[in-house]
N, CA, C, O and the ligand as a Tripos MOL2 file, in Angstrom:
@<TRIPOS>MOLECULE
protein
  281   279    71     0     0
PROTEIN
NO_CHARGES

@<TRIPOS>ATOM
      1 N          20.9870  -58.1020   22.8860 N.3       1 MET1
      2 CA         20.8100  -57.2860   21.7280 C.3       1 MET1
      3 C          21.7820  -57.7140   20.6000 C.2       1 MET1
      4 O          22.9680  -57.9750   20.8020 O.2       1 MET1
      5 N          21.1260  -57.7640   19.3060 N.am      2 ALA2
      6 CA         21.9030  -58.2660   18.0900 C.3       2 ALA2
      7 C          22.9600  -57.2680   17.7280 C.2       2 ALA2
      8 O          22.7920  -56.0480   17.7240 O.2       2 ALA2
      9 N          24.0670  -57.9020   17.4240 N.am      3 LEU3
     10 CA         25.2030  -57.0230   16.9540 C.3       3 LEU3
     11 C          25.7870  -57.5540   15.5760 C.2       3 LEU3
     12 O          25.7190  -58.7630   15.3530 O.2       3 LEU3
     13 N          26.3030  -56.7840   14.7360 N.am      4 PRO4
     14 CA         26.8300  -57.2630   13.5680 C.3       4 PRO4
     15 C          28.0950  -58.1230   13.8440 C.2       4 PRO4
     16 O          28.9860  -57.7500   14.6080 O.2       4 PRO4
     17 N          28.1100  -59.3070   13.1630 N.am      5 THR5
     18 CA         29.3210  -60.1850   13.5130 C.3       5 THR5
     19 C          30.5710  -59.7160   12.9650 C.2       5 THR5
     20 O          31.6020  -59.8920   13.6130 O.2       5 THR5
     21 N          30.5980  -59.0900   11.7500 N.am      6 GLN6
     22 CA         31.8550  -58.5600   11.2320 C.3       6 GLN6
     23 C          31.8540  -57.1450   10.7810 C.2       6 GLN6
     24 O          30.8030  -56.6440   10.3830 O.2       6 GLN6
     25 N          32.9660  -56.4640   10.8170 N.am      7 LYS7
     26 CA         33.0500  -55.0790   10.3980 C.3       7 LYS7
     27 C          32.7890  -55.0630    8.8960 C.2       7 LYS7
     28 O          33.3020  -55.9380    8.1990 O.2       7 LYS7
     29 N          31.9940  -54.0820    8.3410 N.am      8 ARG8
     30 CA         31.8360  -53.9020    6.8880 C.3       8 ARG8
     31 C          33.1020  -53.2440    6.3800 C.2       8 ARG8
     32 O          33.5390  -52.2390    6.9400 O.2       8 ARG8
     33 N          33.6970  -53.7830    5.3430 N.am      9 SER9
     34 CA         35.0090  -53.2360    4.7410 C.3       9 SER9
     35 C          34.6290  -51.8030    4.1820 C.2       9 SER9
     36 O          33.4740  -51.4350    3.9670 O.2       9 SER9
     37 N          35.6930  -51.1020    3.9920 N.am     10 ARG10
     38 CA         35.5270  -49.7960    3.3480 C.3      10 ARG10
     39 C          34.9160  -49.9760    1.8370 C.2      10 ARG10
     40 O          34.1050  -49.2020    1.3280 O.2      10 ARG10
     41 N          35.4320  -51.0850    1.2530 N.am     11 SER11
     42 CA         34.9360  -51.2760   -0.1270 C.3      11 SER11
     43 C          33.4940  -51.4850   -0.1880 C.2      11 SER11
     44 O          32.8380  -50.9260   -1.0670 O.2      11 SER11
     45 N          32.9000  -52.3150    0.7580 N.am     12 ARG12
     46 CA         31.4520  -52.7310    0.8360 C.3      12 ARG12
     47 C          30.6200  -51.4120    1.0640 C.2      12 ARG12
     48 O          29.5700  -51.1600    0.4740 O.2      12 ARG12
     49 N          31.2230  -50.6130    1.9870 N.am     13 GLN13
     50 CA         30.5210  -49.4730    2.4530 C.3      13 GLN13
     51 C          30.4560  -48.4520    1.2380 C.2      13 GLN13
     52 O          29.4380  -47.8070    0.9880 O.2      13 GLN13
     53 N          31.5440  -48.3680    0.5590 N.am     14 LYS14
     54 CA         31.4900  -47.5240   -0.6830 C.3      14 LYS14
     55 C          30.5500  -47.9340   -1.6320 C.2      14 LYS14
     56 O          29.8490  -47.1100   -2.2190 O.2      14 LYS14
     57 N          30.4640  -49.3140   -1.8620 N.am     15 ARG15
     58 CA         29.6470  -49.9250   -2.8260 C.3      15 ARG15
     59 C          28.2110  -49.6100   -2.6880 C.2      15 ARG15
     60 O          27.4650  -49.3570   -3.6340 O.2      15 ARG15
     61 N          27.8390  -49.6450   -1.3070 N.am     16 ARG16
     62 CA         26.4200  -49.3170   -0.9170 C.3      16 ARG16
     63 C          26.1830  -47.8560   -1.0600 C.2      16 ARG16
     64 O          25.0990  -47.4760   -1.5030 O.2      16 ARG16
     65 N          27.1280  -46.9850   -0.7120 N.am     17 GLU17
     66 CA         26.8740  -45.5410   -0.8810 C.3      17 GLU17
     67 C          26.8500  -45.1580   -2.4300 C.2      17 GLU17
     68 O          26.3080  -44.1050   -2.7680 O.2      17 GLU17
     69 N          27.3650  -45.9050   -3.2640 N.am     18 TYR18
     70 CA         27.3300  -45.6200   -4.7380 C.3      18 TYR18
     71 C          25.9280  -45.2370   -5.2430 C.2      18 TYR18
     72 O          25.7740  -44.3960   -6.1290 O.2      18 TYR18
     73 N          24.9900  -45.8360   -4.6930 N.am     19 GLN19
     74 CA         23.6640  -45.7220   -5.3190 C.3      19 GLN19
     75 C          23.0960  -44.2870   -4.8990 C.2      19 GLN19
     76 O          22.1120  -43.8010   -5.4560 O.2      19 GLN19
     77 N          23.7260  -43.7150   -3.9740 N.am     20 TYR20
     78 CA         23.1560  -42.3560   -3.4020 C.3      20 TYR20
     79 C          23.9720  -41.1840   -4.1080 C.2      20 TYR20
     80 O          23.8340  -40.0180   -3.7370 O.2      20 TYR20
     81 N          24.8030  -41.5380   -5.1140 N.am     21 ARG21
     82 CA         25.5930  -40.4270   -5.6930 C.3      21 ARG21
     83 C          24.8370  -39.4530   -6.5310 C.2      21 ARG21
     84 O          23.6710  -39.6650   -6.8660 O.2      21 ARG21
     85 N          25.5270  -38.3490   -6.8800 N.am     22 LEU22
     86 CA         24.7380  -37.3730   -7.7830 C.3      22 LEU22
     87 C          24.9430  -37.9060   -9.2050 C.2      22 LEU22
     88 O          26.0780  -38.1830   -9.5950 O.2      22 LEU22
     89 N          23.9070  -38.0480   -9.9550 N.am     23 LYS23
     90 CA         23.9390  -38.5800  -11.2820 C.3      23 LYS23
     91 C          24.1180  -37.3310  -12.2680 C.2      23 LYS23
     92 O          23.5540  -36.2520  -12.0880 O.2      23 LYS23
     93 N          24.9870  -37.6250  -13.3450 N.am     24 LYS24
     94 CA         25.1050  -36.6160  -14.4350 C.3      24 LYS24
     95 C          23.8930  -36.3820  -15.1580 C.2      24 LYS24
     96 O          23.2350  -37.3540  -15.5310 O.2      24 LYS24
     97 N          23.4960  -35.1550  -15.4160 N.am     25 ILE25
     98 CA         22.2630  -34.9520  -16.1830 C.3      25 ILE25
     99 C          22.6670  -34.6260  -17.6590 C.2      25 ILE25
    100 O          23.6590  -33.9610  -17.9590 O.2      25 ILE25
    101 N          21.7910  -35.1650  -18.5310 N.am     26 ASN26
    102 CA         21.8280  -35.0200  -20.0490 C.3      26 ASN26
    103 C          21.3630  -33.7060  -20.4210 C.2      26 ASN26
    104 O          20.2200  -33.3840  -20.0960 O.2      26 ASN26
    105 N          22.1030  -32.8990  -21.0630 N.am     27 LEU27
    106 CA         21.6060  -31.5250  -21.5900 C.3      27 LEU27
    107 C          21.6620  -31.5090  -23.2020 C.2      27 LEU27
    108 O          22.4900  -32.1720  -23.8270 O.2      27 LEU27
    109 N          20.7750  -30.7550  -23.7590 N.am     28 THR28
    110 CA         20.8070  -30.6370  -25.2040 C.3      28 THR28
    111 C          20.7850  -29.0620  -25.3660 C.2      28 THR28
    112 O          20.3280  -28.3340  -24.4840 O.2      28 THR28
    113 N          21.2750  -28.6200  -26.4740 N.am     29 THR29
    114 CA         21.1270  -27.2570  -26.9320 C.3      29 THR29
    115 C          19.8410  -26.7950  -27.6160 C.2      29 THR29
    116 O          19.3460  -27.4360  -28.5430 O.2      29 THR29
    117 N          19.3520  -25.7540  -27.1730 N.am     30 CYS30
    118 CA         18.0440  -25.1650  -27.7110 C.3      30 CYS30
    119 C          18.3160  -24.6980  -29.1440 C.2      30 CYS30
    120 O          19.2360  -23.9060  -29.3530 O.2      30 CYS30
    121 N          17.6030  -25.1270  -30.0660 N.am     31 PRO31
    122 CA         17.7800  -24.6280  -31.4250 C.3      31 PRO31
    123 C          17.4740  -23.0460  -31.7270 C.2      31 PRO31
    124 O          17.9650  -22.3880  -32.6440 O.2      31 PRO31
    125 N          16.6150  -22.6310  -30.8100 N.am     32 GLN32
    126 CA         16.2690  -21.1720  -30.8470 C.3      32 GLN32
    127 C          17.2830  -20.2460  -30.3300 C.2      32 GLN32
    128 O          17.7830  -19.3560  -31.0170 O.2      32 GLN32
    129 N          17.6010  -20.4970  -28.9900 N.am     33 CYS33
    130 CA         18.4990  -19.4930  -28.3200 C.3      33 CYS33
    131 C          19.8920  -20.1080  -28.1080 C.2      33 CYS33
    132 O          20.7610  -19.4520  -27.5330 O.2      33 CYS33
    133 N          20.1230  -21.3340  -28.5530 N.am     34 LYS34
    134 CA         21.5260  -22.0090  -28.3790 C.3      34 LYS34
    135 C          22.0140  -22.1070  -27.1110 C.2      34 LYS34
    136 O          23.2350  -22.1280  -26.9570 O.2      34 LYS34
    137 N          21.1640  -22.1820  -26.0280 N.am     35 LYS35
    138 CA         21.5350  -22.4670  -24.6380 C.3      35 LYS35
    139 C          21.3160  -23.8840  -24.2020 C.2      35 LYS35
    140 O          20.5850  -24.6440  -24.8370 O.2      35 LYS35
    141 N          21.9350  -24.2240  -23.1460 N.am     36 GLN36
    142 CA         21.7780  -25.6320  -22.5410 C.3      36 GLN36
    143 C          20.4800  -25.8210  -21.9080 C.2      36 GLN36
    144 O          20.1150  -25.0790  -20.9960 O.2      36 GLN36
    145 N          19.7390  -26.8140  -22.3640 N.am     37 THR37
    146 CA         18.3650  -27.0810  -21.7290 C.3      37 THR37
    147 C          18.1840  -28.6590  -21.5750 C.2      37 THR37
    148 O          18.9700  -29.4490  -22.0980 O.2      37 THR37
    149 N          17.0590  -29.0640  -20.7950 N.am     38 LEU38
    150 CA         16.8180  -30.4630  -20.5240 C.3      38 LEU38
    151 C          16.1130  -30.9840  -21.8470 C.2      38 LEU38
    152 O          15.3790  -30.2370  -22.4930 O.2      38 LEU38
    153 N          16.3530  -32.2400  -22.2110 N.am     39 PRO39
    154 CA         15.7570  -32.7320  -23.3450 C.3      39 PRO39
    155 C          14.3110  -33.1190  -23.1650 C.2      39 PRO39
    156 O          13.9790  -33.4890  -22.0390 O.2      39 PRO39
    157 N          13.4240  -33.0840  -24.1030 N.am     40 HIS40
    158 CA         11.9290  -33.3870  -24.0910 C.3      40 HIS40
    159 C          11.2680  -32.4940  -23.1140 C.2      40 HIS40
    160 O          10.2910  -32.9090  -22.4910 O.2      40 HIS40
    161 N          11.7560  -31.2200  -22.9210 N.am     41 LYS41
    162 CA         11.1450  -30.1800  -22.1330 C.3      41 LYS41
    163 C          11.1740  -28.8270  -22.7580 C.2      41 LYS41
    164 O          12.0910  -28.5610  -23.5360 O.2      41 LYS41
    165 N          10.3390  -28.0360  -22.5110 N.am     42 ALA42
    166 CA         10.3870  -26.6310  -23.0950 C.3      42 ALA42
    167 C          11.5280  -25.8890  -22.5830 C.2      42 ALA42
    168 O          11.8350  -25.9830  -21.3950 O.2      42 ALA42
    169 N          12.1900  -25.1420  -23.4110 N.am     43 CYS43
    170 CA         13.4090  -24.4350  -23.0420 C.3      43 CYS43
    171 C          13.0940  -23.4390  -21.9300 C.2      43 CYS43
    172 O          12.1390  -22.6650  -21.9880 O.2      43 CYS43
    173 N          13.9860  -23.5080  -20.8740 N.am     44 ILE44
    174 CA         13.7460  -22.5750  -19.6180 C.3      44 ILE44
    175 C          14.1890  -21.1480  -19.9600 C.2      44 ILE44
    176 O          13.8000  -20.2030  -19.2730 O.2      44 ILE44
    177 N          14.9980  -20.9820  -21.0130 N.am     45 HIS45
    178 CA         15.5030  -19.5830  -21.2900 C.3      45 HIS45
    179 C          14.4590  -18.8880  -22.2460 C.2      45 HIS45
    180 O          14.1820  -17.7030  -22.0590 O.2      45 HIS45
    181 N          13.9240  -19.5460  -23.1800 N.am     46 CYS46
    182 CA         12.9750  -18.7710  -24.2400 C.3      46 CYS46
    183 C          11.6140  -19.4270  -24.2790 C.2      46 CYS46
    184 O          10.7470  -18.9100  -24.9840 O.2      46 CYS46
    185 N          11.3530  -20.4970  -23.6000 N.am     47 GLY47
    186 CA         10.0150  -21.1980  -23.6070 C.3      47 GLY47
    187 C           9.6430  -21.7760  -24.8820 C.2      47 GLY47
    188 O           8.4660  -21.8790  -25.2280 O.2      47 GLY47
    189 N          10.6460  -22.1650  -25.6050 N.am     48 ASN48
    190 CA         10.4420  -22.8340  -27.0120 C.3      48 ASN48
    191 C          10.4180  -24.3560  -26.8870 C.2      48 ASN48
    192 O          11.1910  -24.9300  -26.1190 O.2      48 ASN48
    193 N           9.5240  -25.0170  -27.6480 N.am     49 TYR49
    194 CA          9.6000  -26.4580  -27.7470 C.3      49 TYR49
    195 C           9.1490  -26.8530  -29.2320 C.2      49 TYR49
    196 O           8.1070  -26.4180  -29.7230 O.2      49 TYR49
    197 N           9.9850  -27.6780  -29.8750 N.am     50 LYS50
    198 CA          9.6740  -28.0800  -31.3450 C.3      50 LYS50
    199 C           9.3870  -27.0170  -32.2290 C.2      50 LYS50
    200 O           8.4890  -27.1160  -33.0650 O.2      50 LYS50
    201 N          10.1420  -25.9230  -32.0930 N.am     51 GLY51
    202 CA          9.8940  -24.8010  -33.0040 C.3      51 GLY51
    203 C           8.7060  -23.8370  -32.7110 C.2      51 GLY51
    204 O           8.4240  -22.9160  -33.4780 O.2      51 GLY51
    205 N           8.0630  -24.0840  -31.6220 N.am     52 LYS52
    206 CA          7.0100  -23.2700  -31.1540 C.3      52 LYS52
    207 C           7.1550  -22.7080  -29.8300 C.2      52 LYS52
    208 O           7.6710  -23.4330  -28.9800 O.2      52 LYS52
    209 N           6.7690  -21.4820  -29.4900 N.am     53 ILE53
    210 CA          6.7560  -20.9330  -28.2290 C.3      53 ILE53
    211 C           5.5670  -21.5180  -27.3820 C.2      53 ILE53
    212 O           4.4070  -21.1850  -27.6230 O.2      53 ILE53
    213 N           5.8910  -22.3870  -26.3980 N.am     54 VAL54
    214 CA          4.9130  -23.0810  -25.6460 C.3      54 VAL54
    215 C           4.6450  -22.3330  -24.3090 C.2      54 VAL54
    216 O           3.4990  -22.2020  -23.8800 O.2      54 VAL54
    217 N           5.7220  -21.8530  -23.6730 N.am     55 VAL55
    218 CA          5.5110  -21.0130  -22.4130 C.3      55 VAL55
    219 C           5.8130  -19.6140  -22.6070 C.2      55 VAL55
    220 O           6.9160  -19.3350  -23.0750 O.2      55 VAL55
    221 N           4.9860  -18.6790  -22.3150 N.am     56 ASN56
    222 CA          5.2420  -17.2600  -22.3600 C.3      56 ASN56
    223 C           5.9510  -16.8110  -21.1030 C.2      56 ASN56
    224 O           5.2990  -16.5050  -20.1050 O.2      56 ASN56
    225 N           7.2610  -16.7640  -21.1290 N.am     57 LEU57
    226 CA          8.1550  -16.5420  -19.9500 C.3      57 LEU57
    227 C           7.9800  -15.1830  -19.3400 C.2      57 LEU57
    228 O           8.0810  -14.9790  -18.1300 O.2      57 LEU57
    229 N           7.6980  -14.2090  -20.2890 N.am     58 GLU58
    230 CA          7.5400  -12.8300  -19.6840 C.3      58 GLU58
    231 C           6.3230  -12.7040  -18.9790 C.2      58 GLU58
    232 O           6.2850  -11.9810  -17.9840 O.2      58 GLU58
    233 N           5.2800  -13.3420  -19.3850 N.am     59 LYS59
    234 CA          3.9630  -13.3180  -18.6120 C.3      59 LYS59
    235 C           4.0840  -13.9910  -17.2210 C.2      59 LYS59
    236 O           3.6640  -13.4700  -16.1880 O.2      59 LYS59
    237 N           4.7170  -15.2380  -17.2940 N.am     60 THR60
    238 CA          4.8390  -15.9970  -16.0360 C.3      60 THR60
    239 C           5.6700  -15.1400  -14.9990 C.2      60 THR60
    240 O           5.3840  -15.1660  -13.8020 O.2      60 THR60
    241 N           6.6360  -14.4320  -15.4650 N.am     61 LYS61
    242 CA          7.5390  -13.7570  -14.6360 C.3      61 LYS61
    243 C           6.7770  -12.5920  -13.9600 C.2      61 LYS61
    244 O           6.9730  -12.2890  -12.7840 O.2      61 LYS61
    245 N           5.9210  -11.9740  -14.7440 N.am     62 LYS62
    246 CA          5.1120  -10.8520  -14.1850 C.3      62 LYS62
    247 C           4.0610  -11.4130  -13.2250 C.2      62 LYS62
    248 O           3.7350  -10.7830  -12.2190 O.2      62 LYS62
    249 N           3.5030  -12.6710  -13.5580 N.am     63 ASP63
    250 CA          2.5790  -13.1650  -12.4800 C.3      63 ASP63
    251 C           3.2300  -13.5660  -11.1460 C.2      63 ASP63
    252 O           2.6380  -13.4740  -10.0710 O.2      63 ASP63
    253 N           4.4110  -13.9910  -11.2800 N.am     64 LYS64
    254 CA          5.1080  -14.3240  -10.0000 C.3      64 LYS64
    255 C           5.5120  -13.0490   -9.2190 C.2      64 LYS64
    256 O           5.5070  -13.0850   -7.9880 O.2      64 LYS64
    257 N           5.8590  -11.9270   -9.8840 N.am     65 LYS65
    258 CA          6.0790  -10.6620   -9.1990 C.3      65 LYS65
    259 C           4.7470  -10.1630   -8.5630 C.2      65 LYS65
    260 O           4.7340   -9.6130   -7.4620 O.2      65 LYS65
    261 N           3.6180  -10.3810   -9.3100 N.am     66 ASP66
    262 CA          2.3630   -9.9020   -8.6990 C.3      66 ASP66
    263 C           1.9690  -10.5860   -7.5580 C.2      66 ASP66
    264 O           1.3820  -10.0070   -6.6440 O.2      66 ASP66
    265 N           2.2860  -11.9680   -7.5270 N.am     67 LYS67
    266 CA          1.9150  -12.7780   -6.3120 C.3      67 LYS67
    267 C           2.6890  -12.4880   -5.1720 C.2      67 LYS67
    268 O           2.2130  -12.5810   -4.0400 O.2      67 LYS67
    269 N           3.9600  -12.1090   -5.4120 N.am     68 LYS68
    270 CA          4.9130  -11.7580   -4.2380 C.3      68 LYS68
    271 C           4.5070  -10.4400   -3.6200 C.2      68 LYS68
    272 O           4.6290  -10.2620   -2.4080 O.2      68 LYS68
    273 N           4.0040   -9.4680   -4.4710 N.am     69 SER69
    274 CA          3.6410   -8.1180   -3.9550 C.3      69 SER69
    275 C           2.5060   -8.1060   -3.1720 C.2      69 SER69
    276 O           2.3440   -7.2020   -2.3520 O.2      69 SER69
    277 N           1.5180   -9.1860   -3.3450 N.am     70 LYS70
    278 CA          0.2970   -9.2410   -2.6110 C.3      70 LYS70
    279 C           0.4910   -9.5940   -1.0730 C.2      70 LYS70
    280 O          -0.4870   -9.6730   -0.3300 O.2      70 LYS70
    281 ZN         15.8650  -21.6110  -25.7730 Zn       71 ZN71
@<TRIPOS>BOND
     1     1     2 1
     2     2     3 1
     3     3     4 2
     4     3     5 am
     5     5     6 1
     6     6     7 1
     7     7     8 2
     8     7     9 am
     9     9    10 1
    10    10    11 1
    11    11    12 2
    12    11    13 am
    13    13    14 1
    14    14    15 1
    15    15    16 2
    16    15    17 am
    17    17    18 1
    18    18    19 1
    19    19    20 2
    20    19    21 am
    21    21    22 1
    22    22    23 1
    23    23    24 2
    24    23    25 am
    25    25    26 1
    26    26    27 1
    27    27    28 2
    28    27    29 am
    29    29    30 1
    30    30    31 1
    31    31    32 2
    32    31    33 am
    33    33    34 1
    34    34    35 1
    35    35    36 2
    36    35    37 am
    37    37    38 1
    38    38    39 1
    39    39    40 2
    40    39    41 am
    41    41    42 1
    42    42    43 1
    43    43    44 2
    44    43    45 am
    45    45    46 1
    46    46    47 1
    47    47    48 2
    48    47    49 am
    49    49    50 1
    50    50    51 1
    51    51    52 2
    52    51    53 am
    53    53    54 1
    54    54    55 1
    55    55    56 2
    56    55    57 am
    57    57    58 1
    58    58    59 1
    59    59    60 2
    60    59    61 am
    61    61    62 1
    62    62    63 1
    63    63    64 2
    64    63    65 am
    65    65    66 1
    66    66    67 1
    67    67    68 2
    68    67    69 am
    69    69    70 1
    70    70    71 1
    71    71    72 2
    72    71    73 am
    73    73    74 1
    74    74    75 1
    75    75    76 2
    76    75    77 am
    77    77    78 1
    78    78    79 1
    79    79    80 2
    80    79    81 am
    81    81    82 1
    82    82    83 1
    83    83    84 2
    84    83    85 am
    85    85    86 1
    86    86    87 1
    87    87    88 2
    88    87    89 am
    89    89    90 1
    90    90    91 1
    91    91    92 2
    92    91    93 am
    93    93    94 1
    94    94    95 1
    95    95    96 2
    96    95    97 am
    97    97    98 1
    98    98    99 1
    99    99   100 2
   100    99   101 am
   101   101   102 1
   102   102   103 1
   103   103   104 2
   104   103   105 am
   105   105   106 1
   106   106   107 1
   107   107   108 2
   108   107   109 am
   109   109   110 1
   110   110   111 1
   111   111   112 2
   112   111   113 am
   113   113   114 1
   114   114   115 1
   115   115   116 2
   116   115   117 am
   117   117   118 1
   118   118   119 1
   119   119   120 2
   120   119   121 am
   121   121   122 1
   122   122   123 1
   123   123   124 2
   124   123   125 am
   125   125   126 1
   126   126   127 1
   127   127   128 2
   128   127   129 am
   129   129   130 1
   130   130   131 1
   131   131   132 2
   132   131   133 am
   133   133   134 1
   134   134   135 1
   135   135   136 2
   136   135   137 am
   137   137   138 1
   138   138   139 1
   139   139   140 2
   140   139   141 am
   141   141   142 1
   142   142   143 1
   143   143   144 2
   144   143   145 am
   145   145   146 1
   146   146   147 1
   147   147   148 2
   148   147   149 am
   149   149   150 1
   150   150   151 1
   151   151   152 2
   152   151   153 am
   153   153   154 1
   154   154   155 1
   155   155   156 2
   156   155   157 am
   157   157   158 1
   158   158   159 1
   159   159   160 2
   160   159   161 am
   161   161   162 1
   162   162   163 1
   163   163   164 2
   164   163   165 am
   165   165   166 1
   166   166   167 1
   167   167   168 2
   168   167   169 am
   169   169   170 1
   170   170   171 1
   171   171   172 2
   172   171   173 am
   173   173   174 1
   174   174   175 1
   175   175   176 2
   176   175   177 am
   177   177   178 1
   178   178   179 1
   179   179   180 2
   180   179   181 am
   181   181   182 1
   182   182   183 1
   183   183   184 2
   184   183   185 am
   185   185   186 1
   186   186   187 1
   187   187   188 2
   188   187   189 am
   189   189   190 1
   190   190   191 1
   191   191   192 2
   192   191   193 am
   193   193   194 1
   194   194   195 1
   195   195   196 2
   196   195   197 am
   197   197   198 1
   198   198   199 1
   199   199   200 2
   200   199   201 am
   201   201   202 1
   202   202   203 1
   203   203   204 2
   204   203   205 am
   205   205   206 1
   206   206   207 1
   207   207   208 2
   208   207   209 am
   209   209   210 1
   210   210   211 1
   211   211   212 2
   212   211   213 am
   213   213   214 1
   214   214   215 1
   215   215   216 2
   216   215   217 am
   217   217   218 1
   218   218   219 1
   219   219   220 2
   220   219   221 am
   221   221   222 1
   222   222   223 1
   223   223   224 2
   224   223   225 am
   225   225   226 1
   226   226   227 1
   227   227   228 2
   228   227   229 am
   229   229   230 1
   230   230   231 1
   231   231   232 2
   232   231   233 am
   233   233   234 1
   234   234   235 1
   235   235   236 2
   236   235   237 am
   237   237   238 1
   238   238   239 1
   239   239   240 2
   240   239   241 am
   241   241   242 1
   242   242   243 1
   243   243   244 2
   244   243   245 am
   245   245   246 1
   246   246   247 1
   247   247   248 2
   248   247   249 am
   249   249   250 1
   250   250   251 1
   251   251   252 2
   252   251   253 am
   253   253   254 1
   254   254   255 1
   255   255   256 2
   256   255   257 am
   257   257   258 1
   258   258   259 1
   259   259   260 2
   260   259   261 am
   261   261   262 1
   262   262   263 1
   263   263   264 2
   264   263   265 am
   265   265   266 1
   266   266   267 1
   267   267   268 2
   268   267   269 am
   269   269   270 1
   270   270   271 1
   271   271   272 2
   272   271   273 am
   273   273   274 1
   274   274   275 1
   275   275   276 2
   276   275   277 am
   277   277   278 1
   278   278   279 1
   279   279   280 2
@<TRIPOS>SUBSTRUCTURE
     1 MET1         2 RESIDUE 1 A MET
     2 ALA2         6 RESIDUE 1 A ALA
     3 LEU3        10 RESIDUE 1 A LEU
     4 PRO4        14 RESIDUE 1 A PRO
     5 THR5        18 RESIDUE 1 A THR
     6 GLN6        22 RESIDUE 1 A GLN
     7 LYS7        26 RESIDUE 1 A LYS
     8 ARG8        30 RESIDUE 1 A ARG
     9 SER9        34 RESIDUE 1 A SER
    10 ARG10       38 RESIDUE 1 A ARG
    11 SER11       42 RESIDUE 1 A SER
    12 ARG12       46 RESIDUE 1 A ARG
    13 GLN13       50 RESIDUE 1 A GLN
    14 LYS14       54 RESIDUE 1 A LYS
    15 ARG15       58 RESIDUE 1 A ARG
    16 ARG16       62 RESIDUE 1 A ARG
    17 GLU17       66 RESIDUE 1 A GLU
    18 TYR18       70 RESIDUE 1 A TYR
    19 GLN19       74 RESIDUE 1 A GLN
    20 TYR20       78 RESIDUE 1 A TYR
    21 ARG21       82 RESIDUE 1 A ARG
    22 LEU22       86 RESIDUE 1 A LEU
    23 LYS23       90 RESIDUE 1 A LYS
    24 LYS24       94 RESIDUE 1 A LYS
    25 ILE25       98 RESIDUE 1 A ILE
    26 ASN26      102 RESIDUE 1 A ASN
    27 LEU27      106 RESIDUE 1 A LEU
    28 THR28      110 RESIDUE 1 A THR
    29 THR29      114 RESIDUE 1 A THR
    30 CYS30      118 RESIDUE 1 A CYS
    31 PRO31      122 RESIDUE 1 A PRO
    32 GLN32      126 RESIDUE 1 A GLN
    33 CYS33      130 RESIDUE 1 A CYS
    34 LYS34      134 RESIDUE 1 A LYS
    35 LYS35      138 RESIDUE 1 A LYS
    36 GLN36      142 RESIDUE 1 A GLN
    37 THR37      146 RESIDUE 1 A THR
    38 LEU38      150 RESIDUE 1 A LEU
    39 PRO39      154 RESIDUE 1 A PRO
    40 HIS40      158 RESIDUE 1 A HIS
    41 LYS41      162 RESIDUE 1 A LYS
    42 ALA42      166 RESIDUE 1 A ALA
    43 CYS43      170 RESIDUE 1 A CYS
    44 ILE44      174 RESIDUE 1 A ILE
    45 HIS45      178 RESIDUE 1 A HIS
    46 CYS46      182 RESIDUE 1 A CYS
    47 GLY47      186 RESIDUE 1 A GLY
    48 ASN48      190 RESIDUE 1 A ASN
    49 TYR49      194 RESIDUE 1 A TYR
    50 LYS50      198 RESIDUE 1 A LYS
    51 GLY51      202 RESIDUE 1 A GLY
    52 LYS52      206 RESIDUE 1 A LYS
    53 ILE53      210 RESIDUE 1 A ILE
    54 VAL54      214 RESIDUE 1 A VAL
    55 VAL55      218 RESIDUE 1 A VAL
    56 ASN56      222 RESIDUE 1 A ASN
    57 LEU57      226 RESIDUE 1 A LEU
    58 GLU58      230 RESIDUE 1 A GLU
    59 LYS59      234 RESIDUE 1 A LYS
    60 THR60      238 RESIDUE 1 A THR
    61 LYS61      242 RESIDUE 1 A LYS
    62 LYS62      246 RESIDUE 1 A LYS
    63 ASP63      250 RESIDUE 1 A ASP
    64 LYS64      254 RESIDUE 1 A LYS
    65 LYS65      258 RESIDUE 1 A LYS
    66 ASP66      262 RESIDUE 1 A ASP
    67 LYS67      266 RESIDUE 1 A LYS
    68 LYS68      270 RESIDUE 1 A LYS
    69 SER69      274 RESIDUE 1 A SER
    70 LYS70      278 RESIDUE 1 A LYS
    71 ZN71       281 GROUP 0 **** ****
């Protein structure tokens, strides 16, 4: 059975694990409600994108409640 010839040093081990780290996400402030949101996406707090309301959040919340009650 094949075995590793040398022990991997802690440094090499950590270097390999570095790619699986949690990456820092970039956030921007919504011009409408001034809350932190993801860039190039509709605001998750008010559904606003480029000065227009793209997602009607009140309606979607009601739909989710209706689906759960069924
Ligand atoms: Zn917003």
